[in-house]
N, C-alpha and C positions, 0 to 999 in steps of 0.2 A: 540825498535831494533835498536840494531846502529853495527857498522859493525870494528868487535879488527886487531888488529895490527898486528897479526898471517897473516888473511883477506888481508887487505890490501896488505901486502907481494908478497903473491903468486897470485896474480891478474894478469891477464896473456895480456900482453900490446905485440906490432907489433908497430916497427917502420918502415915508410920506405917512405927513401929518397935516390936518386943516387946519394949522394955523397956521400964516405965514411969512410970519413975525420967527418962528422956531425951526422954521424952512429954510429964512436964509445965516441965518446960526446957526446952520450946520451946514450948509453947500460953504463958505467960509472958514469954517475949519476944517473939512479937508482941504478945502481949496486951498489952506494956510497948507497943509505936516504931507499934502504936495501931487493929491488924486486929483490925474482928468477926466476921469469917464465918471460924473459924480451929473444925476438927475435925478426931479422930485414930482410929487403930485397929491393936491390936495387929497382925491378926488378918493379913496379906500375902494370904492370900487371898480376900478381901472387895475388895480394892481398884479392880479392876477393872471389879465391879457399882457401886462404889459414887461411879468416876467413872464412863460410865454413866451412870446418874443423876442428880447433879447438877455433871458438867462444872464441876472444879475447875482453876483458872487456875495451879494452882504442886501439887504435890505433895513429899515430904519427906518421901523414899524413903535404910531405913536398907540397906545389904546383907546386910550379918553375919545370920538371920533362923534360925531354921530353919526345914524343911520346904519353901516357897517362897521363894530368897534374890532378892533386890531383882531379882539378875539376869533370873528369872522375871517376879518383878513387869513387868518395863518388857517385856516377851514377849508377855504377858498384854494388854497396854495397844497395845503394838502394834497384834495382832489385834486392838484392839478398839475402839480409835478411831479417827474416819473423819477427827481434824485431821491436819493432816501435821507438827501442832507438834505437838514430846513436850514437853506442863511439864512435868518432872521437874526433879530438884536432891540429888542424892544425898550420904548420908555413909558415910562410909567411916576407916578409923583403918590402915584397907590402902594405901599409898599405891600398888602395883602395879593394883591393879584403878580407877587414876582413868582410865586411859588406856582400859582397855575397854567402863567409862562411855563416857564421849564418842564413843565408836566404834560403839557400843549407839544414838544420834541423843541423848541426854540435855542437860540444856543444860548444866549446871555440877554444881558439885561441891564439898560444907563436905568436911575432916578434921576428923579427933578428934582429941582430946580438942578440942570448937566454940571455935573463936574471938569471939566474940557479935559485936564489930562488925565483921569481918566477915564472921556472918552473915549481922546485918541489913542487910551491903552489898548482899551476893548475891546474895540473898532478891529486894531492888528492883527494881536493872537484870534478873535475870530478869521479873521480873513488866513493868519495863515494857515489856522488849521483845514475852509475851507481850500486853495490853494491848493495847500500838498493834493487831497484828497481831487481835484478834477487834473492835478497830474498825475496820477497814479492811476484813477480810469483811462487818460492815455495813453502810461506808459504799454496801462495791461489791454490796449484795443490793439496798440503797436506790433503787439507780442503774436496774442491772438493774430493776427495780421500776415506777419513773419513765420509762423508756421502754416496758418491756411498756404502760401507761397511755397514756402517748403514741401507743404502736402505732394503739392502738384506736384512741383518739380522733384517731389520720386517717384509720383505716379507715372508720372512720361518717360523717366527712367527707366521702373522697371517694364510699359513698358514696347519701349526699345531692347532693350536687356531682351524680352521676351520675344519678339521677334527674327530680330537676331542672330534668337537658337534655332525659330523655329524653321531660319533660310539657312540656315546651314548643315543642321541634320536630322537625321526618318522624326526622331525624336525628343520632346522634354513634358518636361514633366511635375507635378511638385505635389509634396503630401505638408496634410497639422502634421504638428507636435502629437496626438494619435496616429500615424501614417493615415491616415484616410486621405485619399488622391484629391486633391485639390485643382487640379488643373495637367488637361492630360491632351497632348497635342501625339499625334499618329499612336499604333500601338502595344501602346508603351506595359500594359495589363499581364499584357502577353509574353510580354518582352520580357518583364520581371519571372514569369510563372506565383505568385498570390494569387492569397484568396484577400476582396475587398468591396469596395460596394463602387459601381462605376455611375459616373456622373450625373445618369436618371432615378437615380436613388435609387436602383433594384437590386438584388443582391445576384453576383454571376460568381463562377469559379474556374476562373482560368486551368486551359490546361496546361500541365507540368511535361506532359511527352515526352522521351525525345532529346529532353534536355541538360545536358551536363550535369549530372547533381555536384558535383562537386563547386566546376565555378559557382555554378548557381547559387548555394551552397555561401558561399566565399562572399556572393556579392551584397545580397540579403543580411549578412551576418557585415557590414561596410553602414548600414543604411542602421540596421539594430546602435549598433552600437555611436555614429554619429562622428563615422574618422568619412571626415574628402576620398575623394577614388577621384582616379585618371584614366585614362583610356582603358580600362579594366577589359577585357574580351575574353569572351563567351562565343557558348554555341550550343544545338541544337539537329536532331536528328530529324526528319521530318516524317510520316508514316510514307512516301515517299520512298527515303531513301535518302533525299538531299539532303547532305550537312551547311546549313548556313553560319553563319562569323555574325560577330555585334562586336560595339566598339561604345563602353560606354563613361562617362566619366558622373560624378552626381558630388554635394556640397553641402553640410546641412548648415538650416540659415537660422538667425540670431537675434532679437530684438534690439532697442537702443541699452535694456540693463540687463543684457549679456547672458537671454531666457533665453530656449530652444521653440522656436517656432515652425521647424518645419523643415525639408529634404528639397534638392532642386535639383535636376539633374539634364545632360540631352542624351539623345543616345545615335548612329549610327551604324548600317547594315557595311557591313566585307570582308562580304561576303564576294568571293572572285565568281566575276562577271555578271554581280549583280545591281 
């Protein structure tokens, strides 16, 4: 990831100095260097409102100003800016102010009288970091948006899948990785013949009387061993002596990290005359 020359030239820069001659000098310097979005103010009280409105990529800030000095401006920028990157280069003729400014969170400083080559170099260096930071922010936002869109698509796809499976089957069921049923459509608990928690949260023991024990155990082993199964047929004899037959299919579910997260399946009754 890199910053192109047109991106450098389009960077939004604000010059803050109470001396119009200093402002004119910096404007001329930046224009010669190819920067096209340069603005200025001689009133330090307007800096924070201007930054909230224009979201500058860089602020060139004189420290020695009447009324609100540069350190006061820095504090107002800290309270008004939601950006953790404070895009400020301070201009000062006082050597003792440099360390204080850096501790206040500014990115760099320029010593007066200004060395024009140094000014260009330091401005470009800070802008490069600032613009890369912004680009990374946008990239992260785009990734989050794609994740949200993909998640919505998956939810919609799962909803369609469940709707279709419920239409073409007598039962649809899902279990989590602990074997608890998280979704049930139809009398699947009775069908599987296992003891689980009901969807209402109260315990229930299903009636296992009449199931073909060998078939039932084989089905439960398939689920316990996380094996998929297709059209598994098993049967049950009711207390009235009626034999009922069922066909069930199921598959284990895994997440993107290949971790087992549960089971899902469908079943239909295939008893003749049902």
